[in-house]
C-alpha positions in Angstrom: -97.2 4.0 104.8 -93.8 3.6 106.5 -92.1 6.6 107.9 -88.3 6.8 108.4 -87.4 8.7 111.5 -83.7 9.2 112.5 -82.4 10.1 115.9 -80.6 13.4 116.1 -77.5 13.8 118.2 -75.0 16.6 118.8 -72.1 14.2 118.4 -71.5 15.2 114.7 -71.7 19.0 115.2 -69.4 18.8 118.2 -66.9 16.8 116.2 -67.2 19.2 113.2 -66.9 22.2 115.5 -63.8 20.8 117.1 -62.2 20.2 113.7 -63.1 23.6 112.4 -61.6 25.4 115.4 -58.5 23.2 115.3 -57.9 24.1 111.6 -58.3 27.8 112.4 -55.9 27.6 115.3 -53.3 25.9 113.0 -53.9 28.6 110.4 -53.1 31.3 112.9 -50.0 29.4 114.2 -48.7 29.0 110.6 -49.0 32.7 109.6 -47.1 35.1 111.9 -46.9 37.9 112.8 -49.5 37.7 115.5 -51.6 40.7 116.6 -53.4 40.9 119.9 -56.6 40.1 118.1 -55.2 37.0 116.5 -53.8 35.8 119.8 -57.3 36.2 121.3 -58.8 34.3 118.4 -56.2 31.6 118.7 -56.9 31.0 122.3 -60.7 31.0 121.7 -60.2 28.4 118.9 -58.1 26.2 121.1 -60.5 26.3 124.0 -63.5 25.7 121.6 -61.8 22.8 119.9 -61.0 21.1 123.1 -64.4 21.7 124.8 -66.4 20.7 121.7 -64.4 17.5 121.2 -64.9 16.6 124.9 -68.6 17.3 124.5 -68.6 14.8 121.6 -67.2 12.1 123.9 -69.8 12.9 126.5 -72.6 12.9 123.9 -71.4 9.5 122.5 -71.4 7.9 125.9 -74.9 9.3 126.6 -76.1 7.8 123.4 -74.8 4.3 124.4 -76.1 4.5 128.0 -79.5 5.8 126.9 -80.1 4.0 123.6 -77.3 1.5 123.3 -77.8 -2.1 122.3 -79.2 -4.6 124.7 -76.7 -6.8 126.6 -76.2 -10.2 124.9 -77.5 -11.9 128.1 -80.1 -9.4 128.9 -78.3 -7.7 131.8 -79.5 -4.2 132.6 -77.1 -1.4 132.6 -75.8 -1.0 136.1 -76.3 2.4 137.9 -72.5 2.5 138.5 -72.0 3.0 134.7 -74.4 5.9 134.6 -72.7 7.7 137.5 -69.1 7.0 136.4 -66.8 9.7 135.2 -66.4 9.8 131.4 -63.4 7.6 130.7 -64.4 5.2 133.4 -67.9 5.0 131.9 -66.3 4.0 128.6 -64.3 1.3 130.4 -67.4 0.0 132.2 -69.5 0.0 129.0 -66.8 -2.1 127.3 -66.9 -4.5 130.2 -70.7 -4.6 130.3 -70.9 -5.4 126.6 -68.0 -7.9 126.9 -65.8 -6.0 124.4 -62.0 -5.7 124.5 -60.7 -3.0 126.8 -58.7 0.0 125.4 -55.2 -0.1 126.8 -54.8 2.8 129.1 -51.1 3.4 128.2 -51.8 3.8 124.5 -53.9 5.9 122.1 -56.7 6.5 121.7 -57.1 6.3 125.5 -54.2 8.6 126.2 -55.5 11.3 123.8 -59.0 11.0 125.3 -57.6 11.3 128.8 -55.6 14.4 127.8 -58.7 16.0 126.2 -60.8 15.4 129.3 -58.0 16.8 131.5 -57.8 20.0 129.4 -61.6 20.4 129.4 -61.6 20.0 133.2 -58.7 22.5 133.6 -60.5 25.1 131.4 -63.7 24.6 133.4 -62.0 25.0 136.8 -59.2 27.4 135.8 -58.3 29.8 138.6 -57.7 33.2 137.1 -54.6 35.2 137.8 -53.2 38.6 137.0 -51.6 38.7 133.6 -48.4 40.1 135.0 -48.2 37.0 137.2 -48.9 34.5 134.4 -46.2 32.0 133.6 -46.8 30.9 130.0 -44.2 28.1 130.5 -46.1 26.3 133.3 -49.3 24.4 133.9 -52.0 24.2 131.2 -50.1 26.6 129.0 -47.0 24.4 128.9 -49.2 21.3 128.2 -51.0 23.1 125.4 -47.7 24.1 123.8 -46.7 20.4 123.7 -49.6 19.9 121.4 -48.9 22.8 119.1 -51.8 24.7 120.7 -49.9 27.5 122.3 -51.2 29.5 125.2 -49.9 32.4 123.1 -49.9 32.3 119.3 -46.3 33.7 119.3 
């Protein structure tokens, strides 16, 4: 008797979570007035959306490096690919599998780069006193450019 067994990955729930949190952030942005509680929920949704989407990219690259197709000429996956940072890993995988590169100056590369930069900024954010925060600089300005405001207002 044949048994069908499927590999489970977190790619899909990470993508779904990113989409759910993005929709909720947009709902909050579209329905002022904003309470302190809604501003906190909005920030949490923005951070969760970005982090989960970045996790999906990481999980997808892990799937390819761990279980990906064999190289057409039987070449093993070089250690440099496994140790590379996320976007470089994708570039090296495309080269390894002799696929066309993704132009760095265009999407989807630019969006992926921005996503990873946001994730890294959140992970290494240096806290500051709220009275000294400048909502028009740094990560907050960059988020506002994407309709994900540092403040819902």
